[in-house]
C-alpha positions in Angstrom: -40.0 18.3 -34.8 -41.1 21.7 -33.4 -40.7 23.2 -29.8 -44.5 23.1 -29.6 -44.1 19.2 -29.8 -41.4 19.1 -27.3 -43.3 21.2 -24.7 -46.6 19.3 -25.2 -44.5 15.9 -24.8 -42.5 17.3 -21.6 -46.0 18.7 -20.1 -47.6 15.2 -20.7 -44.8 13.1 -19.0 -44.9 15.8 -16.1 -48.6 15.3 -15.8 -48.2 11.8 -15.3 -49.0 10.7 -19.0 -52.5 12.5 -18.4 -53.1 14.3 -21.7 -56.4 15.9 -20.2 -54.4 17.6 -17.2 -51.6 18.5 -19.8 -54.0 20.2 -22.0 -55.6 22.3 -19.0 -52.0 23.4 -17.9 -51.0 24.4 -21.6 -54.5 26.1 -22.3 -55.1 23.8 -25.4 -57.3 20.8 -26.3 -56.8 17.2 -25.6 -57.1 16.3 -29.2 -54.5 18.9 -30.1 -51.9 17.5 -27.8 -52.6 13.8 -28.8 -52.1 15.0 -32.7 -48.7 16.7 -31.8 -47.5 13.7 -29.9 -48.1 11.5 -32.8 -46.5 13.8 -35.2 -43.5 13.8 -32.9 -43.5 10.0 -32.8 -43.8 9.9 -36.8 -41.0 12.5 -37.5 -38.5 11.0 -34.8 -39.2 7.4 -36.1 -39.6 6.0 -32.8 -42.3 5.0 -30.2 -42.2 7.2 -27.1 -45.1 5.8 -25.3 -46.5 2.4 -24.4 -50.2 2.2 -24.4 -53.2 0.3 -23.1 -56.1 1.0 -25.4 -56.3 4.7 -26.1 -54.4 5.5 -22.5 -50.6 6.2 -22.3 -49.2 3.7 -19.5 -45.4 4.4 -19.7 -42.4 5.7 -21.4 -40.4 3.4 -23.6 -36.8 3.4 -23.1 -36.2 5.8 -26.2 -39.0 8.0 -24.8 -37.4 8.3 -21.6 -34.2 9.5 -23.4 -36.1 12.0 -25.6 -37.6 13.2 -22.2 -34.3 14.1 -20.7 -32.9 15.5 -23.8 -36.0 17.5 -24.4 -35.8 18.9 -20.9 -32.4 20.1 -21.5 -32.9 21.6 -24.7 -36.0 23.6 -23.5 -34.0 24.8 -20.5 -31.3 26.3 -22.8 -33.8 28.1 -24.9 -35.3 29.5 -21.6 -32.0 30.7 -20.7 -31.5 32.3 -24.1 -34.9 34.1 -23.8 -34.3 35.2 -20.4 -30.9 36.5 -21.6 -32.7 38.4 -24.2 -35.0 40.0 -21.7 -32.3 41.0 -19.5 -30.4 42.7 -22.4 -33.4 44.8 -23.0 -33.6 45.7 -19.5 -36.4 43.5 -18.3 -35.7 41.6 -15.2 -37.9 38.4 -15.7 -37.1 34.9 -15.4 -37.0 31.9 -12.8 -34.5 31.4 -10.3 -34.2 27.7 -9.5 -32.5 26.8 -6.3 -31.3 23.4 -4.9 -30.6 23.0 -1.4 -31.0 21.2 2.0 -33.7 21.6 4.5 -31.5 23.7 6.8 -30.5 26.1 4.3 -34.2 26.3 3.3 -35.7 26.5 6.6 -33.1 28.7 8.7 -31.2 30.8 6.3 -33.0 31.3 3.2 -36.4 33.0 4.2 -35.0 36.4 4.9 -32.7 36.2 1.9 -35.6 35.5 -0.5 -37.9 38.0 1.1 -35.1 40.6 0.2 -34.4 39.3 -3.2 -38.4 39.2 -4.1 -38.7 42.8 -2.9 -36.2 43.8 -5.3 -37.1 41.5 -8.2 -40.7 40.9 -8.1 -40.9 39.4 -11.4 -38.6 36.9 -10.7 -40.0 33.6 -10.0 -38.4 31.4 -7.3 -38.3 27.7 -7.1 -36.9 26.0 -4.1 -35.9 22.2 -4.6 -35.0 20.8 -1.2 -33.2 17.2 -0.9 -30.2 15.4 0.3 -26.6 16.1 -1.3 -27.2 13.1 -3.7 -30.5 14.8 -4.8 -29.1 18.2 -5.3 -26.3 16.6 -7.0 -28.8 14.9 -9.6 -30.5 18.3 -10.0 -27.2 19.8 -11.0 -26.5 16.9 -13.6 -30.0 17.5 -14.9 -29.7 21.2 -15.3 -32.9 21.6 -13.3 -31.2 24.5 -11.2 -29.5 27.7 -11.6 -27.6 27.3 -8.3 -27.4 25.0 -5.2 -27.0 26.0 -1.4 -25.3 23.2 0.6 -22.2 22.2 2.7 -19.7 20.1 1.2 -20.2 21.0 -2.3 -16.7 19.7 -3.3 -18.6 16.3 -4.1 -19.7 18.0 -7.0 -16.4 17.8 -8.9 -16.0 20.7 -11.5 -19.4 21.0 -12.6 -20.1 24.1 -10.4 -18.4 27.3 -9.5 -18.3 27.3 -5.8 -18.3 30.5 -3.7 -18.0 30.1 0.0 -20.7 32.1 1.9 -20.4 31.3 5.5 -19.2 29.0 8.2 -21.0 27.1 10.9 -20.6 24.5 13.7 -22.8 21.9 15.3 -24.5 22.4 18.6 -25.8 19.4 21.1 -29.4 19.9 22.5 -31.1 17.8 25.3 -34.2 18.3 27.3 -33.6 20.6 30.4 -34.3 17.4 32.7 -31.5 15.4 30.9 -28.3 14.7 33.1 -26.1 16.5 30.5 -28.2 19.7 31.1 -27.0 19.6 34.8 -23.4 18.0 34.3 -20.8 21.0 34.7 -18.0 19.0 33.3 -16.8 20.1 29.7 -18.4 17.8 27.3 -16.2 15.8 25.3 -16.6 12.9 22.5 -16.2 10.2 25.3 -19.1 11.8 27.0 -21.2 12.0 24.0 -20.3 8.6 23.0 -21.9 7.1 25.9 -25.1 8.4 24.8 -27.8 7.7 22.3 -27.4 10.3 19.7 -30.2 11.7 17.2 -28.5 13.8 14.3 -28.6 14.2 10.2 -28.7 11.4 7.9 -25.0 10.8 6.9 -24.2 11.5 3.0 -22.9 8.6 1.1 -20.7 10.9 -0.6 -17.2 10.8 1.3 -16.9 10.1 4.8 -18.7 12.0 7.2 -16.5 14.7 9.5 -19.0 13.8 12.3 -18.2 10.1 12.3 -14.5 10.9 11.6 -14.2 13.0 14.8 -15.2 9.8 17.1 -13.0 7.3 15.0 -9.9 9.9 15.5 -10.2 9.0 19.2 -11.1 5.2 18.9 -14.7 5.8 19.7 -17.8 4.6 18.3 -21.0 6.8 18.7 -24.3 5.3 19.3 -26.5 6.5 16.4 -30.2 6.1 17.6 -32.0 8.2 15.0 -31.2 10.0 11.8 -33.2 12.7 9.8 -32.8 15.1 7.2 -34.7 17.8 9.0 -33.6 19.6 12.2 -37.2 20.1 13.3 -37.7 16.4 13.3 -34.4 16.0 15.1 -35.6 18.3 17.9 -38.9 16.5 18.1 -37.3 13.2 18.8 -35.0 14.9 21.5 -37.9 16.0 23.0 -39.4 12.5 23.2 -36.4 11.4 25.1 -34.7 9.4 22.0 -31.2 10.9 22.7 -28.8 13.7 22.4 -29.5 15.7 19.4 -26.6 16.8 17.1 -27.7 19.9 14.9 -26.5 22.8 12.9 -26.1 25.9 15.2 -28.3 27.9 13.0 -31.1 25.5 13.7 -31.7 26.8 17.2 -34.3 29.4 17.6 -35.4 31.2 20.5 -38.4 29.3 21.4 -36.3 26.1 21.4 -34.5 27.3 24.6 -37.9 27.1 26.6 -37.4 23.4 27.0 -34.2 22.6 25.3 -30.7 23.0 27.0 -27.9 23.7 24.3 -24.4 22.3 24.6 -21.7 24.1 23.0 -19.5 21.2 21.1 -17.9 23.4 18.5 -14.5 22.2 19.5 -15.2 18.8 19.2 -16.0 18.5 15.3 -14.4 20.5 12.5 -16.2 23.7 11.3 -18.0 23.4 8.2 -18.6 25.9 5.3 -21.7 26.5 3.3 -21.2 27.2 -0.3 -23.2 28.4 -3.3 -22.8 26.7 -6.4 -23.3 27.7 -9.8 -23.0 25.5 -13.0 -20.1 26.8 -15.0 -22.3 26.7 -18.1 -25.1 29.0 -17.1 -25.7 32.3 -18.5 -24.9 34.7 -15.6 -27.6 37.2 -15.1 -27.6 40.3 -12.9 -30.4 39.1 -10.5 -28.3 35.8 -10.0 -25.4 38.0 -8.9 -27.7 40.0 -6.7 -28.9 36.6 -5.0 -25.5 35.4 -4.4 -24.6 39.0 -3.0 -27.2 38.6 -0.4 -25.8 35.3 0.8 -22.0 36.1 0.3 -21.7 39.2 2.4 -18.0 39.3 2.3 -18.0 39.9 -1.2 -19.0 42.7 -3.4 -21.2 42.4 -6.4 -18.5 43.3 -8.9 -16.1 40.8 -7.4 -18.9 38.3 -7.7 -19.6 39.1 -11.4 -15.6 38.7 -12.1 -15.8 35.3 -10.8 -18.0 34.4 -14.1 -15.8 36.3 -16.3 -13.4 33.8 -17.8 -11.0 36.4 -18.1 -10.8 37.0 -14.3 -12.2 33.7 -12.8 -9.0 32.2 -11.6 -7.8 35.2 -10.1 -10.8 35.6 -8.1 -11.4 32.2 -7.1 -8.0 32.3 -5.7 -8.7 35.7 -3.9 -11.5 33.9 -2.3 -9.5 31.3 -0.8 -7.7 34.0 1.4 -10.5 35.8 2.3 -12.0 35.6 5.9 -15.5 33.6 5.7 -18.4 34.9 8.0 -19.5 32.7 10.8 -23.3 32.5 10.9 -25.5 31.9 14.0 -22.8 30.5 16.0 -24.6 29.5 19.5 -24.0 32.2 22.1 -23.6 30.9 25.6 
């Protein structure tokens, strides 16, 4: 079994079992890939594919297991190769980030631009998804870091560094009664309106729902979505009162939407960056974290990944004030 065989196998699976497409991406011939796949099956002594005629139709159960293990093996090899390049002073590699839509849309663009300007040879991959999907990316070792809120759900697989705090805001069309209501808004008032908000994670109880339940109230959830832009669209269509992250409000939204300050009604949330504890930490990853964690210096971040200092600095982080990001200003 060779690395070439594993690469050909993985690329074929990633191309939907289309050997022609895989050969084009690998700059080799279709017969060459077919030969290597047959050799791989022969050397392993198991059937990796189900076939119909000469066409591959699906992976066998054993093939799926080999695929998942091979991905992890090649990822580890890639880490070693990148580590060697960095040791020689060559800043090359891939930074693969798993995150939510809100972070990708409203927080990361400026950070990624700054990072790319400093490290033009580092390729960036951005994987968006729910907390559950990000969790899967971590477990499959497909990302170098994750950025999300509530990363405690990821157990002990990640080193978690808090990067900022944020609150929710409510949004309504300017013609909505709440936009003209001079009373201080409270949960009872909100519970009388249809609400449009984010999809609730299945990992633990939502702090949003808990806030209502603590006062014996049941919110009327009319619509949920992962995307704050979608929520704003449906609020504009009159579906209900939108509840979104404060950083999702942009200047042009204020042309037709009224923003209600509800920060005191719900618990403040913290966004973290999480890095797998087994990862080989490279300088450019520490630089990326420093762009996000403005309250930490690069040498402090580096020590978080040093086994001799980790516990000391993780305890230090707990006591540091965490910056507040994009809090809505009245």
